[in-house]
C-alpha positions as CSV (number, residue, x, y, z in Angstrom):
1,M,181.4,128.6,9.3
2,P,184.6,127.1,10.1
3,M,185.4,126.9,13.7
4,T,188.6,128.9,13.6
5,I,186.3,131.5,12.1
6,L,183.9,131.1,15.0
7,S,186.6,130.9,17.7
8,D,188.3,134.4,16.3
9,L,184.4,135.8,16.7
10,A,183.9,134.6,20.2
11,D,187.4,136.0,20.9
12,R,186.9,139.6,19.7
13,C,183.6,139.7,21.3
14,R,185.1,138.8,24.8
15,Y,187.5,141.6,24.2
16,Y,185.1,144.3,23.2
17,A,182.7,143.4,25.9
18,S,185.7,143.6,28.5
19,L,186.3,147.2,27.6
20,L,182.9,148.1,29.2
21,N,184.2,148.3,32.8
22,Y,184.2,151.0,35.1
23,D,188.2,150.8,36.2
24,L,189.2,150.8,32.7
25,I,187.0,153.8,31.5
26,R,187.8,155.8,34.5
27,L,191.5,155.3,33.7
28,A,191.0,156.1,29.9
29,L,189.2,159.4,31.0
30,A,191.4,160.1,33.9
31,R,192.9,163.9,34.2
32,K,196.6,163.1,35.1
33,N,196.8,164.6,38.6
34,N,198.5,163.2,41.7
35,D,199.1,166.3,43.6
36,G,199.3,165.9,47.0
37,H,201.5,162.9,47.3
38,D,205.1,163.2,48.1
39,R,208.1,160.7,46.8
40,A,207.6,158.4,49.5
41,D,203.8,157.9,48.8
42,H,204.4,156.9,45.3
43,L,207.2,154.7,46.3
44,E,205.1,152.9,48.9
45,A,202.3,152.4,46.6
46,A,204.3,151.2,43.7
47,V,205.7,148.3,46.2
48,A,202.4,147.6,47.6
49,W,201.2,146.9,43.8
50,I,204.5,144.5,43.6
51,C,203.6,142.9,46.5
52,R,200.0,142.5,45.4
53,A,201.2,140.9,42.2
54,Q,203.3,138.4,43.9
55,D,200.4,137.5,46.2
56,A,197.8,137.1,43.4
57,I,199.5,134.1,41.9
58,G,200.8,132.6,45.4
59,D,204.0,130.7,43.6
60,G,206.4,133.0,44.8
61,G,207.1,134.8,41.4
62,V,205.5,138.2,40.4
63,A,202.6,138.1,38.1
64,R,203.4,139.6,34.6
65,S,200.6,141.9,34.4
66,R,197.1,142.9,35.5
67,C,195.0,143.1,32.5
68,L,192.1,145.7,32.6
69,A,190.3,144.1,29.6
70,Y,190.6,140.6,27.8
71,N,193.8,139.9,26.6
72,R,193.7,137.6,23.3
73,F,197.2,136.3,23.5
74,F,196.7,134.9,27.2
75,K,192.7,134.4,26.6
76,S,192.2,136.0,30.1
77,S,191.8,139.1,31.9
78,G,192.8,139.9,35.6
79,W,196.2,138.6,36.7
80,I,198.4,137.0,34.2
81,P,200.8,134.2,35.9
82,S,204.2,134.8,37.1
83,Y,206.8,136.0,34.4
84,P,210.6,134.4,35.5
85,E,212.3,137.0,33.4
86,T,211.1,140.2,35.0
87,T,210.9,138.7,38.4
88,G,214.4,138.1,38.1
89,Y,215.2,142.0,37.7
90,I,212.6,143.1,40.1
91,I,214.5,141.2,42.9
92,P,217.3,144.1,43.0
93,T,214.4,146.7,43.3
94,M,212.9,145.1,46.2
95,F,216.2,144.9,48.1
96,D,217.0,148.6,47.4
97,Y,213.4,149.5,48.7
98,A,214.1,147.2,51.6
99,R,217.1,148.9,52.6
100,L,215.7,152.4,52.0
101,T,212.8,151.8,54.3
102,S,214.2,149.1,56.5
103,N,211.2,147.1,55.4
104,K,211.7,143.4,56.4
105,D,208.7,142.2,54.5
106,V,209.7,143.6,51.1
107,F,213.5,142.1,51.9
108,A,211.6,138.5,52.7
109,R,209.9,138.9,49.5
110,A,212.7,139.4,47.2
111,V,214.3,136.3,48.8
112,T,211.4,134.4,48.0
113,M,211.3,135.5,44.3
114,A,214.8,134.5,44.2
115,D,214.0,131.1,45.8
116,W,211.2,130.7,43.1
117,E,213.8,131.8,40.4
118,C,216.2,128.8,41.4
119,D,213.3,126.4,41.2
120,A,212.4,127.4,37.9
121,Q,215.8,127.6,36.3
122,M,216.1,124.9,33.4
123,E,218.4,122.1,33.5
124,E,221.1,123.6,30.9
125,G,221.1,126.9,33.5
126,A,218.8,128.8,31.0
127,V,215.7,130.6,32.1
128,Q,212.4,130.2,30.1
129,G,210.8,132.6,27.8
130,G,207.2,133.5,28.7
131,T,205.1,133.1,31.7
132,I,205.8,130.3,33.9
133,D,202.5,128.3,33.1
134,Q,204.0,128.3,29.3
135,A,205.9,125.5,28.0
136,P,209.5,126.1,29.1
137,T,211.9,126.9,26.6
138,P,215.2,128.9,26.7
139,A,215.4,132.3,26.2
140,I,218.7,134.4,26.2
141,F,217.5,137.8,27.3
142,N,215.5,136.4,30.3
143,T,218.5,134.4,31.4
144,G,220.7,137.6,31.4
145,Q,218.0,139.4,33.4
146,V,217.4,136.9,36.1
147,I,221.2,136.9,36.9
148,F,220.9,140.2,38.3
149,G,218.4,139.0,40.8
150,W,220.6,136.1,41.8
151,V,223.7,138.1,42.2
152,R,221.9,140.6,44.3
153,A,220.1,137.8,46.4
154,A,223.7,136.1,46.9
155,Q,225.3,139.6,47.9
156,E,222.2,140.3,50.5
157,T,222.0,136.7,52.0
158,G,225.5,135.2,51.6
159,Q,223.7,132.0,50.4
160,E,225.8,130.0,47.7
161,K,222.8,128.5,45.9
162,Y,221.9,131.8,44.6
163,W,225.9,132.2,43.2
164,I,225.3,128.6,41.7
165,S,222.4,129.6,39.6
166,A,223.7,132.6,38.6
167,R,227.2,131.1,37.4
168,R,224.9,128.3,35.7
169,A,223.1,130.9,34.0
170,G,226.1,132.8,33.0
171,Q,227.8,129.3,31.5
172,Y,224.6,128.9,29.3
173,L,224.7,132.3,27.9
174,V,228.5,132.1,26.9
175,S,227.9,128.4,25.7
176,Q,225.1,130.1,23.0
177,Q,227.0,133.2,21.9
178,E,228.3,133.8,18.3
179,Q,231.8,134.2,17.4
180,D,230.6,138.0,16.4
181,G,229.5,138.5,20.0
182,S,225.7,138.3,19.3
183,W,223.2,135.8,20.2
184,R,221.3,134.5,17.3
185,K,219.7,131.1,18.9
186,N,217.1,130.7,21.4
187,L,216.1,134.2,21.5
188,S,212.5,133.5,22.6
189,R,209.7,131.7,21.0
190,Y,207.7,134.6,22.3
191,A,209.3,137.4,20.8
192,S,209.4,138.2,16.7
193,G,211.3,135.7,14.8
194,D,211.9,138.3,11.9
195,M,215.2,139.6,13.5
196,P,218.2,137.4,13.2
197,F,219.6,139.0,16.7
198,Y,218.3,141.7,19.1
199,T,220.5,144.6,19.6
200,Y,219.3,145.1,22.9
201,N,220.7,142.1,24.5
202,T,223.4,144.6,25.5
203,R,221.6,144.2,29.0
204,T,222.5,140.7,28.9
205,A,225.9,141.4,28.1
206,W,225.7,143.6,31.2
207,S,224.7,140.8,33.5
208,L,227.7,138.7,32.4
209,L,230.0,141.9,33.5
210,E,228.3,141.9,36.6
211,L,229.0,137.9,37.0
212,W,232.9,138.9,36.3
213,A,232.8,141.9,38.5
214,M,231.6,139.2,41.3
215,D,233.7,136.4,40.3
216,N,236.5,137.8,38.3
217,D,235.7,135.2,35.7
218,P,237.7,136.2,32.5
219,V,235.1,134.2,30.3
220,C,232.2,136.4,31.1
221,K,234.0,139.5,30.7
222,S,235.2,138.5,27.4
223,A,231.5,137.5,26.3
224,G,230.0,140.7,27.5
225,I,232.7,142.9,25.8
226,R,232.2,141.2,22.6
227,N,228.4,141.8,22.7
228,I,228.6,145.1,23.4
229,E,231.1,145.8,20.5
230,F,229.0,144.0,18.2
231,A,225.9,146.1,19.4
232,L,228.3,149.2,18.8
233,D,228.4,148.0,15.1
234,Q,224.9,148.3,14.8
235,Q,224.7,152.0,16.0
236,Q,224.3,154.9,13.2
237,E,226.4,158.2,13.6
238,N,223.2,159.8,15.3
239,G,223.1,157.1,18.0
240,W,220.2,155.1,16.7
241,F,220.5,151.3,16.9
242,R,219.4,148.6,14.2
243,S,217.6,145.4,14.9
244,N,216.5,146.9,18.3
245,C,213.0,146.1,19.0
246,L,210.6,143.3,20.0
247,N,208.7,143.2,16.8
248,D,209.6,146.3,14.5
249,P,213.1,147.4,13.8
250,T,212.3,150.2,11.6
251,Q,210.4,151.9,14.7
252,P,211.9,150.6,18.0
253,L,210.1,150.9,21.1
254,L,211.5,153.0,23.6
255,H,211.5,150.4,26.0
256,T,214.4,148.3,23.8
257,I,216.0,151.5,22.8
258,A,216.6,151.8,26.5
259,Y,217.6,148.4,27.2
260,C,220.1,148.9,24.4
261,I,221.4,152.1,25.8
262,R,221.6,151.0,29.5
263,G,223.5,148.1,28.8
264,I,226.2,149.8,26.9
265,L,226.1,152.6,29.8
266,E,226.4,150.5,32.4
267,A,229.3,148.1,30.9
268,G,231.2,151.3,30.4
269,I,230.8,152.2,33.9
270,L,231.8,149.0,35.2
271,L,235.1,148.9,32.8
272,N,235.9,152.4,33.1
273,D,235.5,152.6,29.2
274,Q,234.8,156.1,28.3
275,R,234.2,155.2,24.7
276,Y,231.0,153.0,25.6
277,I,229.8,155.7,28.0
278,S,230.1,158.1,25.0
279,R,228.3,155.9,22.6
280,A,225.5,155.3,25.0
281,R,225.4,159.3,25.7
282,T,225.1,160.0,22.2
283,A,221.5,158.0,21.9
284,A,220.6,159.6,25.5
285,D,221.2,162.9,24.0
286,A,219.4,162.4,21.0
287,L,216.2,161.6,23.2
288,L,216.9,164.3,25.7
289,K,216.1,166.7,22.6
290,K,212.8,164.8,21.8
291,Q,211.6,164.9,25.4
292,R,208.2,166.7,25.3
293,D,206.7,169.6,27.3
294,N,205.0,167.1,30.0
295,G,208.3,165.4,30.3
296,S,207.3,162.3,28.4
297,L,208.5,160.9,25.3
298,A,207.2,159.3,22.2
299,G,206.5,155.4,22.4
300,R,208.5,154.6,19.2
301,F,211.3,156.2,17.2
302,D,212.6,155.9,13.4
303,H,216.1,155.8,12.5
304,Q,216.1,159.5,12.4
305,W,215.1,159.8,16.0
306,E,211.6,161.1,14.9
307,P,208.6,160.1,16.8
308,T,206.4,157.6,15.0
309,V,203.6,157.4,17.6
310,S,201.9,159.9,19.7
311,W,201.3,157.5,22.8
312,S,204.1,157.1,25.3
313,C,205.3,154.0,26.8
314,L,205.8,154.7,30.3
315,T,208.2,151.5,30.9
316,G,210.6,153.2,28.4
317,D,210.0,156.5,30.0
318,A,210.9,155.2,33.4
319,Q,214.0,153.5,31.9
320,I,215.6,156.6,30.2
321,S,214.8,158.5,33.1
322,I,217.2,156.2,34.8
323,I,219.8,156.5,32.0
324,W,219.6,160.2,32.4
325,G,220.1,160.0,35.9
326,R,222.9,157.8,35.6
327,L,224.7,160.1,33.1
328,Y,224.4,163.0,35.8
329,Q,226.2,160.9,38.2
330,V,229.1,159.9,35.9
331,T,228.9,163.7,34.1
332,G,227.6,166.0,36.7
333,E,225.9,167.8,33.7
334,A,222.6,169.4,35.1
335,R,220.6,168.9,32.0
336,Y,220.4,165.3,32.8
337,A,219.2,165.7,36.0
338,D,216.5,168.2,34.9
339,A,215.4,165.7,32.4
340,M,215.1,163.1,35.0
341,S,213.1,165.1,37.4
342,R,210.9,166.2,34.4
343,V,210.0,162.8,33.5
344,N,209.8,161.4,37.0
345,R,206.9,164.2,37.8
346,Y,205.2,163.0,34.5
347,L,205.4,159.2,35.7
348,R,204.1,160.2,39.2
349,S,201.4,161.8,37.5
350,V,200.1,158.9,35.8
351,Q,200.6,156.4,38.4
352,I,197.0,155.0,39.4
353,L,196.4,156.2,43.0
354,A,192.9,157.7,42.7
355,T,191.2,154.0,43.0
356,N,189.3,151.9,45.5
357,N,190.5,148.9,43.6
358,A,193.7,147.1,45.1
359,D,194.7,145.1,42.0
360,L,195.3,148.7,40.4
361,Y,196.6,150.9,43.1
362,G,200.1,152.0,42.7
363,G,200.5,150.4,39.2
364,I,201.6,152.0,35.9
365,S,199.7,151.3,32.7
366,G,202.1,150.2,29.8
367,S,201.0,153.0,28.0
368,D,199.7,156.6,28.3
369,P,197.0,156.9,27.2
370,V,196.0,153.5,28.8
371,F,194.8,152.2,25.1
372,G,198.1,153.0,23.7
373,G,200.3,150.4,21.5
374,Y,202.6,149.2,24.3
375,G,201.0,147.0,27.2
376,K,197.7,147.9,26.1
377,F,195.1,148.0,28.8
378,E,197.7,146.4,31.2
379,I,199.5,147.1,34.1
380,L,203.2,145.7,33.6
381,N,205.2,144.3,36.4
382,W,208.5,145.7,34.7
383,G,206.7,149.3,34.3
384,V,206.3,149.4,38.1
385,K,209.7,148.2,38.6
386,F,211.5,150.8,36.4
387,F,209.2,153.4,38.0
388,L,210.4,152.5,41.3
389,D,214.2,152.6,40.2
390,A,213.5,156.1,38.6
391,L,212.3,157.4,41.7
392,M,214.6,155.9,44.1
393,L,217.6,156.8,42.0
394,E,216.3,160.6,42.1
395,Q,216.2,160.5,45.6
396,A,219.7,159.0,46.0
397,I,221.1,162.0,43.7
398,E,219.2,164.4,46.0
399,E,220.6,162.9,49.2
400,R,224.3,163.0,47.7
401,N,223.8,166.4,46.7
402,G,222.7,167.4,50.3
403,N,220.1,169.9,49.3
404,G,217.1,167.6,48.2
405,R,217.3,169.3,44.7
406,T,218.2,168.2,41.2
407,G,218.5,169.6,38.0
408,S,219.1,173.3,37.5
409,D,218.7,173.9,41.0
410,I,221.8,172.5,42.0
C-alpha cells in the first residue's frame, strides 16, 4: 500500500478517534440555554477566552483557534498557533473592552498584541497569510486587518512605531492594487486560488480609509474608493455580491458576505457617501428578511439570497448583528435594532458557559451545531471577537438611548 494512502488512513483514524471526547459530545448535544447570565457575564467570559488564547501560545499573539477534534489541515488538536490576521483586528476589541470596564490588564494585552504584530510584519510592509508558524508569504486581506490594530494602538498609546507599521502596510496595499481597484496578486496561499479576486476585500479598502482619516493621505483615500467602486460593480440588483467567498462563490459564506457589506458601509460612513450606505443597506436588508425565528441566519446564501445550508455560521451572525446595529445608528430605524437584539440573544444562548474546561469557557464555536460546515469542531478567535463587538455595540446603543432598551421598545 503506497505511503500516501497509509498516511491518509492514519490521519482519518486520528480524526474519528478524536471525536470521542466528552467536551465535544457535550457541545454537540447541548441544549441552547444560558439563562441567568447578563450581558456583562457574557462579555467577561468572552474576553477571558481571548486572554486564554493569548496565553496558550505565549508569543503575544492570539491562538487562531481551539480545535475540539483532530484538525487534518493543521495535523493537530487543541490550541492552534497565533494568527496575525485576526490578532490584528482583535486589538481594537480589546481596547474597547478595556475602556468599557477600566481593565488595565486587557489594555496591556492589546498593546502586547500590537507589539507582536510589529515584530511579525514582513519587510515589504505586508502581513503574512496563515498562522505564525507557517512559511511567511504576503496576504492582502490579512495586511488590511492588522492596519486596524496598529491604528488603534497608535491612537491609544501615542507611540510612533504603530503609525509607522500601519503606513508601511498601507503603502504595500497601494503598491499591489490593480488599476480597476481590485487586488489580484498575493491574495493568500491559504485561500482558494479559483477566484481572480475577493470582493470582501472591501474590508481592506476600509482599512485604507482609516489610514486616510488618520493621516489625510490622498493616496490611501483614492485606493480605498477604487476598491469600493470595483466591489459595487460586482453587486447584483438584489444586493448579492459575486466572487465573495473563501472557497465557493456560488454560495458565499455569511462570514465573507458580512466582510463585504461592512467594508462598504463603513466607507460610506467615513466618506459621508449615501450611495455606499444605500448599497450596503440593500444587502443587509436582504439578510434581514432571512433571519430565522431563533434570531440566527443560515451559513451560506446563493445569488437569490436563498439559504443553501441549515447550519449557522456564528461568526457571520455576529458580524451581521454589528452591521444592523450600525445601520440603526445611521438611520434610526428600529427594525435594525430589533434584528440585532434577536441575533445577539441567540449568540448569547450558544456561547460556551456550562463547562469546567477553561480552554472552552467563554468561546463561540465556528458553527451551530458544532459539526456545521464553518470552523467545524473549532472555537475561532475571530468568532469570539465579533461576538464581543456585537454585544458592546448593543450596549452602546442602549446607553445612547438612555433607557436600556433597543428595538421595538424604543
